[in-house]
C-alpha positions as MATLAB code, in Angstrom:
seq = 'MVQEKKETEPTTSAELLSQAVQIVGNHYLLCNLLSQRIKQLSDGAPKRVPSQGLTITETAVREIVGGHLRWETGAELQ';
ca = [
     214.354  250.234  -92.940;
     216.481  248.131  -95.491;
     218.847  245.573  -94.730;
     222.288  245.339  -96.630;
     223.357  241.786  -97.756;
     226.401  240.559  -95.799;
     229.422  240.134  -98.535;
     230.222  236.636  -97.029;
     226.452  235.194  -97.265;
     225.809  234.101 -100.801;
     222.095  234.001 -101.825;
     221.900  232.897 -105.432;
     222.918  229.274 -106.411;
     225.484  230.546 -108.628;
     226.922  232.295 -105.824;
     226.987  229.492 -103.544;
     228.698  227.338 -106.390;
     231.343  229.778 -107.060;
     232.060  230.210 -103.429;
     232.320  226.067 -103.179;
     234.722  225.779 -106.030;
     236.994  228.279 -104.421;
     236.646  226.208 -101.145;
     237.126  222.976 -102.634;
     239.856  223.980 -105.418;
     238.378  222.811 -108.248;
     235.099  221.971 -110.151;
     235.948  217.931 -110.616;
     236.593  217.998 -107.011;
     233.448  219.813 -105.989;
     231.289  217.661 -108.335;
     232.574  214.380 -106.572;
     232.336  215.766 -102.993;
     228.656  216.581 -104.085;
     227.784  213.565 -105.616;
     228.740  211.573 -102.245;
     227.191  213.707  -99.923;
     223.956  213.991 -101.845;
     223.832  210.055 -102.006;
     224.722  209.865  -98.237;
     221.683  212.617  -97.701;
     219.548  210.533  -99.907;
     220.280  207.386  -97.869;
     219.291  209.053  -94.651;
     222.616  210.822  -93.115;
     221.753  213.732  -90.613;
     221.758  217.408  -92.505;
     224.342  219.471  -90.956;
     222.647  222.722  -91.960;
     219.036  223.990  -91.572;
     217.357  222.920  -94.629;
     213.753  223.384  -94.573;
     212.637  224.417  -98.195;
     215.977  223.521  -99.945;
     216.899  220.587 -102.119;
     219.501  217.871 -101.018;
     221.636  219.433 -103.546;
     221.366  222.901 -102.167;
     221.681  221.336  -98.783;
     224.948  219.599  -99.604;
     226.517  222.890 -101.485;
     225.657  224.784  -98.237;
     227.484  222.324  -96.095;
     230.285  222.626  -98.107;
     230.140  226.345  -98.206;
     229.337  226.609  -94.403;
     232.445  224.268  -93.554;
     230.702  221.390  -92.128;
     232.456  218.710  -94.193;
     235.964  217.684  -94.377;
     237.595  215.735  -97.105;
     241.195  214.471  -97.933;
     242.871  214.502 -101.590;
     245.548  212.158 -102.741;
     248.229  215.114 -102.429;
     247.362  215.312  -98.580;
     247.996  211.414  -98.243;
     251.534  211.581 -100.005;
];
């Protein structure tokens, strides 16, 4: 029996990053969000997704793709 891959569930790092860029809106903002979240995780912040076997970077990307993080941009503050 072969299981079909769900279309909404990215499996490769490239797919995850592509989906994260779509969610965030642009790759510059994604880079900033990831760097801040990676620092938080490095400093001991609790992880919001199962992360066994994942690097801190992969965990941060999965948190964004999974909708576990919130952020505001300057446009929303005006």
